[in-house]
C-alpha positions as CSV (number, residue, x, y, z in Angstrom):
1,M,118.3,98.8,71.3
2,T,116.2,98.2,74.3
3,G,115.3,100.4,77.3
4,P,116.5,100.0,80.8
5,V,115.2,97.1,82.8
6,G,113.8,97.7,86.4
7,L,112.6,100.6,88.4
8,T,113.9,104.1,88.6
9,R,115.2,105.3,92.0
10,A,112.0,107.3,92.5
11,E,109.8,104.2,91.7
12,E,111.9,102.1,94.1
13,E,111.4,104.6,96.9
14,R,107.7,104.9,96.3
15,E,107.4,101.1,96.3
16,R,109.4,100.9,99.6
17,Q,107.1,103.5,101.2
18,L,104.0,101.7,100.1
19,A,105.3,98.5,101.5
20,D,106.6,100.0,104.8
21,P,103.7,100.2,107.3
22,A,105.8,102.6,109.5
23,S,106.1,105.2,106.7
24,P,104.2,108.4,107.6
25,R,100.9,108.9,105.9
26,A,98.4,111.7,106.4
27,V,94.9,110.4,106.4
28,V,91.7,112.4,106.5
29,V,89.3,110.1,108.3
30,A,85.7,110.2,107.1
31,P,83.1,111.3,109.7
32,P,80.8,108.6,111.1
33,G,78.1,107.7,108.7
34,A,79.9,109.2,105.7
35,P,81.3,107.1,102.8
36,H,84.8,105.9,103.5
37,C,87.7,104.1,101.7
38,Q,86.8,100.5,101.2
39,A,90.4,99.2,100.9
40,P,91.4,96.6,103.5
41,V,94.2,97.5,105.8
42,E,96.0,95.7,108.6
43,G,93.7,93.6,110.7
44,G,91.2,93.3,107.8
45,A,89.3,96.5,108.6
46,A,88.6,99.2,106.0
47,C,90.9,102.2,105.7
48,R,88.2,104.7,106.8
49,A,89.8,107.6,104.9
50,V,87.7,110.0,102.8
51,P,87.3,108.4,99.3
52,T,88.7,110.5,96.4
53,V,88.7,108.0,93.6
54,R,86.5,105.2,92.2
55,V,88.4,102.0,91.2
56,T,87.0,99.7,88.5
57,W,88.2,96.1,88.7
58,A,88.6,93.6,85.8
59,D,85.3,91.9,86.9
60,G,83.4,95.1,86.6
61,Q,83.1,95.7,90.4
62,K,83.7,99.3,91.5
63,N,84.9,100.5,94.9
64,V,85.6,104.0,96.3
65,M,89.0,104.4,97.8
66,C,91.4,107.1,98.9
67,R,94.2,108.0,96.5
68,D,96.9,106.1,98.5
69,C,95.0,102.9,98.7
70,A,94.0,103.0,95.0
71,A,97.7,103.5,94.1
72,R,98.7,100.6,96.4
73,A,95.9,98.4,94.9
74,Q,97.0,99.2,91.3
75,Q,100.6,98.5,92.2
76,L,99.9,95.2,93.9
77,T,97.2,93.8,91.6
78,G,98.4,95.1,88.3
79,A,96.0,94.2,85.5
80,A,93.1,93.6,88.0
81,V,92.6,97.3,88.2
82,V,91.2,98.5,84.9
83,G,90.3,102.1,85.8
84,V,90.8,104.8,88.4
85,E,88.6,107.9,88.2
86,R,88.5,110.9,90.4
87,I,85.2,111.6,92.3
88,G,83.9,114.7,93.9
């Protein structure tokens, strides 16, 4: 017997929200000069939110990101993200 194939309704809704740029998202912007989320967003700029996690990539590179961007990176890149650790 095998398990169900596909996403649950909750997973589908989360995926839709991550893909929908119009979905509401509360962002605490880092003050000027402070570390900020390094994830690219629309227009190629960095997110600018306060970083809360450190993402380790398959090539060993590490970036600080906000939780939302780290979740999006993990969902979009899959195996390229090998670790997410909380900072602070």
